[in-house]
C-alpha positions as CSV (number, residue, x, y, z in Angstrom):
1,X,117.0,143.4,93.4
2,X,117.3,143.9,89.7
3,X,117.9,140.3,88.5
4,X,114.3,139.5,88.1
5,X,111.6,139.1,85.4
6,X,110.0,142.5,86.1
7,X,113.1,144.4,85.4
8,X,114.0,142.3,82.4
9,X,110.6,142.9,80.9
10,X,110.9,146.6,81.6
11,X,114.3,146.9,80.0
12,X,113.1,145.1,76.9
13,X,110.2,147.5,76.6
14,X,112.5,150.5,77.3
15,X,114.9,149.5,74.6
16,X,112.1,149.5,72.0
17,X,110.8,152.8,73.3
18,X,114.2,154.4,73.0
19,X,114.9,153.1,69.5
20,X,111.9,155.1,68.2
21,X,113.4,158.4,69.6
22,X,116.5,160.5,68.9
23,X,119.5,160.1,71.3
24,X,118.7,163.3,73.2
25,X,115.2,162.1,74.1
26,X,116.1,158.6,75.2
27,X,115.9,157.3,78.8
28,X,118.8,155.6,80.5
29,X,118.8,153.0,83.2
30,X,121.6,153.2,85.7
31,X,122.8,151.5,88.9
32,X,123.9,153.7,91.8
33,X,125.3,151.3,94.4
34,X,128.8,150.0,95.4
35,X,127.9,146.2,95.4
36,X,129.7,145.3,92.1
37,X,133.4,145.4,93.0
38,X,134.4,142.5,90.8
39,X,132.0,143.2,88.0
40,X,133.3,146.8,87.9
41,X,136.9,145.6,87.7
42,X,136.0,143.4,84.8
43,X,134.3,146.3,83.0
44,X,137.4,148.4,83.5
45,X,139.6,145.6,82.1
46,X,137.4,145.4,79.0
47,X,137.5,149.2,78.4
48,X,141.3,149.5,78.9
49,X,141.9,146.5,76.7
50,X,140.0,148.2,73.8
51,X,141.2,151.8,74.4
52,X,144.4,151.9,76.4
53,X,146.0,148.5,76.6
54,X,149.3,150.0,78.0
55,X,147.3,150.9,81.1
56,X,146.3,147.3,81.9
57,X,149.1,146.8,84.5
58,X,147.3,149.2,86.8
59,X,144.2,147.2,86.5
60,X,146.1,143.9,87.0
61,X,147.6,145.2,90.3
62,X,144.2,145.9,91.7
63,X,142.8,142.6,90.5
64,X,145.7,140.5,91.9
65,X,145.3,142.3,95.3
66,X,141.7,141.1,95.5
67,X,142.2,137.6,94.0
68,X,143.0,135.8,97.3
69,X,139.5,136.6,98.6
70,X,137.5,134.7,95.9
71,X,135.2,137.5,95.0
72,X,133.9,137.7,98.5
73,X,134.0,141.3,99.7
74,X,133.3,140.3,103.3
75,X,136.4,138.0,103.4
76,X,138.5,140.9,102.0
77,X,137.0,143.3,104.6
78,X,137.6,141.0,107.6
79,X,141.2,140.4,106.4
80,X,141.9,144.1,106.6
81,X,140.7,144.1,110.2
82,X,143.1,141.3,111.2
83,X,146.1,142.5,109.1
84,X,146.8,146.2,108.6
85,X,147.1,145.9,104.8
86,X,144.5,146.7,102.1
87,X,144.0,147.1,98.4
88,X,143.2,150.8,98.8
89,X,146.3,152.1,97.1
90,X,145.8,149.8,94.1
91,X,142.2,150.8,93.5
92,X,142.8,154.5,94.0
93,X,145.7,154.2,91.5
94,X,143.5,152.4,89.1
95,X,140.9,155.2,89.4
96,X,143.5,157.8,88.7
97,X,144.7,155.9,85.7
98,X,141.2,155.5,84.2
99,X,140.5,159.2,84.8
100,X,143.7,160.1,83.0
101,X,142.9,157.9,80.1
102,X,139.3,159.1,79.7
103,X,140.2,162.8,80.0
104,X,138.2,164.8,77.5
105,X,136.2,161.7,76.3
106,X,133.5,161.3,79.0
107,X,131.0,163.8,77.7
108,X,130.6,162.3,74.3
109,X,131.6,158.7,74.8
110,X,129.2,156.6,76.9
111,X,131.8,153.8,77.2
112,X,134.3,156.2,78.7
113,X,131.7,157.5,81.1
114,X,131.0,153.9,82.1
115,X,134.7,153.2,82.7
116,X,135.0,156.1,85.0
117,X,131.9,155.1,87.0
118,X,133.1,151.6,87.4
119,X,136.5,152.8,88.6
120,X,134.7,154.9,91.2
121,X,132.6,151.9,92.2
122,X,135.7,149.9,92.8
123,X,137.4,152.6,94.9
124,X,134.3,153.3,97.0
125,X,133.4,149.7,97.4
126,X,136.8,148.9,98.8
127,X,136.5,151.7,101.2
128,X,132.9,150.8,102.1
129,X,133.6,147.2,103.0
130,X,136.8,148.0,104.9
131,X,134.9,150.6,107.0
132,X,131.8,148.4,107.5
133,X,133.6,145.6,109.3
134,X,134.9,148.0,111.9
135,X,131.3,148.7,112.9
136,X,131.7,152.3,111.9
137,X,128.4,154.1,110.9
138,X,130.5,156.1,108.5
139,X,130.2,153.1,106.0
140,X,126.5,154.2,105.5
141,X,127.6,157.7,104.6
142,X,130.3,156.4,102.2
143,X,127.6,154.4,100.3
144,X,125.0,157.2,100.2
145,X,127.5,159.9,99.2
146,X,128.7,157.6,96.4
147,X,125.1,157.1,95.2
148,X,124.3,160.8,95.4
149,X,127.5,161.7,93.6
150,X,126.6,159.2,90.9
151,X,123.2,160.9,90.5
152,X,124.9,164.2,90.0
153,X,127.4,162.7,87.6
154,X,124.7,161.2,85.4
155,X,122.8,164.5,85.4
156,X,125.8,166.4,84.3
157,X,126.5,163.8,81.6
158,X,123.0,164.2,80.2
159,X,123.0,168.0,80.4
160,X,121.0,170.7,82.1
161,X,117.6,169.7,80.6
162,X,117.8,166.1,81.9
163,X,115.5,164.7,84.6
164,X,116.0,161.6,86.8
165,X,113.8,159.2,88.7
166,X,115.7,157.6,91.6
167,X,114.4,154.3,93.0
168,X,115.6,153.3,96.4
169,X,114.4,152.2,99.8
170,X,112.7,154.7,102.0
171,X,115.7,154.8,104.3
172,X,117.8,156.2,101.4
173,X,115.1,158.4,99.8
174,X,113.4,160.1,102.8
175,X,115.4,163.0,104.2
176,X,117.6,161.7,107.1
177,X,117.2,164.9,109.0
178,X,113.6,164.1,109.7
179,X,114.5,160.8,111.3
180,X,116.7,159.6,114.2
181,X,119.4,158.9,111.6
182,X,120.5,162.5,112.0
183,X,121.4,161.9,115.7
184,X,123.8,159.2,114.6
185,X,125.5,161.5,112.0
186,X,124.1,159.6,109.1
187,X,123.2,161.3,105.7
188,X,121.2,159.9,102.9
189,X,120.3,160.5,99.2
190,X,117.2,162.5,100.0
191,X,118.9,164.9,102.3
192,X,122.0,165.3,100.0
193,X,119.9,165.9,96.9
194,X,117.8,168.5,98.7
195,X,120.9,170.3,100.0
196,X,122.6,170.3,96.6
197,X,119.5,171.1,94.5
198,X,117.1,173.2,96.6
199,X,113.7,173.5,95.0
200,X,114.4,170.9,92.3
201,X,113.9,167.6,94.2
202,X,110.7,165.8,95.0
203,X,110.8,163.0,97.6
204,X,108.1,160.3,97.5
205,X,108.0,157.6,100.2
206,X,106.0,154.3,100.5
207,X,104.1,152.9,103.4
208,X,101.9,149.8,103.9
209,X,99.7,148.6,106.8
210,X,100.0,145.0,105.8
211,X,100.7,142.7,102.8
212,X,103.8,140.8,101.6
213,X,107.3,141.7,100.5
214,X,110.2,140.1,98.7
215,X,113.3,140.2,101.0
216,X,115.9,138.0,102.7
217,X,116.5,137.1,106.3
218,X,120.2,138.0,106.1
219,X,122.7,139.5,103.7
220,X,123.6,137.0,100.9
221,X,120.6,134.7,101.7
222,X,118.1,133.8,99.0
223,X,115.1,136.0,98.5
224,X,111.7,134.9,99.7
225,X,108.2,136.2,99.9
226,X,107.5,137.3,103.5
227,X,104.2,138.3,105.2
228,X,104.1,141.9,106.4
229,X,102.2,141.9,109.7
230,X,99.7,144.6,110.6
231,X,101.5,147.8,111.6
232,X,102.2,148.5,115.2
233,X,99.7,150.6,117.1
234,X,100.6,154.3,117.1
235,X,102.8,154.1,114.0
236,X,102.3,156.2,110.9
237,X,101.0,153.1,109.1
238,X,98.5,152.3,111.8
239,X,97.2,155.9,111.9
240,X,96.9,156.1,108.1
241,X,95.1,152.8,107.9
242,X,92.5,154.0,110.5
243,X,92.1,157.3,108.8
244,X,92.1,156.2,105.1
245,X,91.1,152.6,105.1
246,X,92.6,151.9,101.7
247,X,95.3,152.9,99.1
248,X,96.0,156.6,98.8
249,X,98.5,159.2,97.5
250,X,99.2,162.0,99.9
251,X,100.9,165.1,98.5
252,X,102.0,167.4,101.3
253,X,102.1,170.8,99.6
254,X,103.7,173.9,101.0
255,X,101.8,174.2,104.3
256,X,103.1,171.3,106.5
257,X,102.0,172.6,109.8
258,X,99.3,170.0,110.4
259,X,99.4,167.8,113.5
260,X,100.1,164.5,111.8
261,X,102.8,165.9,109.5
262,X,104.8,167.5,112.4
263,X,104.6,164.8,115.1
264,X,107.1,162.0,115.5
265,X,105.9,158.5,115.0
266,X,107.4,155.2,114.0
267,X,107.5,154.5,110.2
268,X,108.2,151.0,109.1
269,X,111.4,150.3,107.2
270,X,111.6,147.2,105.0
271,X,114.9,146.7,103.2
272,X,116.8,143.9,101.5
273,X,116.9,142.2,104.9
274,X,113.7,142.0,106.8
275,X,112.4,140.1,109.9
276,X,108.6,140.2,110.3
277,X,108.9,138.3,113.6
278,X,110.8,141.2,115.2
279,X,108.7,144.2,114.2
280,X,110.0,146.4,117.1
281,X,113.3,147.0,115.3
282,X,111.7,147.7,111.9
283,X,110.4,151.2,112.8
284,X,112.2,154.5,112.2
285,X,111.1,157.6,114.3
286,X,109.9,159.9,111.5
287,X,108.5,163.4,111.1
288,X,106.6,163.1,107.8
289,X,106.6,166.8,107.0
290,X,110.4,166.8,106.7
291,X,111.1,163.3,105.4
292,X,109.0,163.3,102.2
293,X,107.0,165.6,99.8
294,X,104.5,162.8,99.2
295,X,103.6,159.4,100.5
296,X,102.1,156.4,98.7
């Protein structure tokens, strides 16, 4: 999602923008997710090697535990389902060691902050993949709680005057309590941020009647440009297209008692994986008044 020309161009621009400003007025660019297990382990190795070489054995134990799976987290996860053994103890031990070695350094040392975050990614990624292969919906919550905790950790790192813009799919951003996700016991970033920081969070969603999107037809498959068919009759997208007929920004305001805002309708979800030929499964029952504060 980030390894593309658009993001590369943006980061090149952002670097120049930041260099013209003092440190406390600069803007950072952070990843939130757990999909970097091996990259995170490498980053931890590099930090320990430069700052606490005597702690490398803890990192080696975690690395050697994962080596047989060839940097394929799904192979690792399936193995834990077949054999009751995992790398959990090793990555949790590594996290504890990194936290101990960075104690008192995280606030003023970006590299130490980065090391702790990578250790948390490794620990939570291991737990996420192991839970996911069991078909347990709790894997969703592990991931979204990790991302929400990361947002809070970054905010604390930058101080009380800092502000953040979080970019994620609607299913993560829109408050889960205003969808059928709540019935399945699933939380998400939008819900958790509102609960943790009442009055300080603004949730903006996206919707489109038709067009095209970059996605894949399965996890790990190559990205491709896919057509987005016209929205299903009766969906939020269909209603908005009929009412507005073109691009719009809707800001909901404090009074959300209107009929459209309070009724339940399908709202199309397009993620990393998308199948335009099976549109029926792409819609999430949604009450707009509770899910977002604005819709583009």
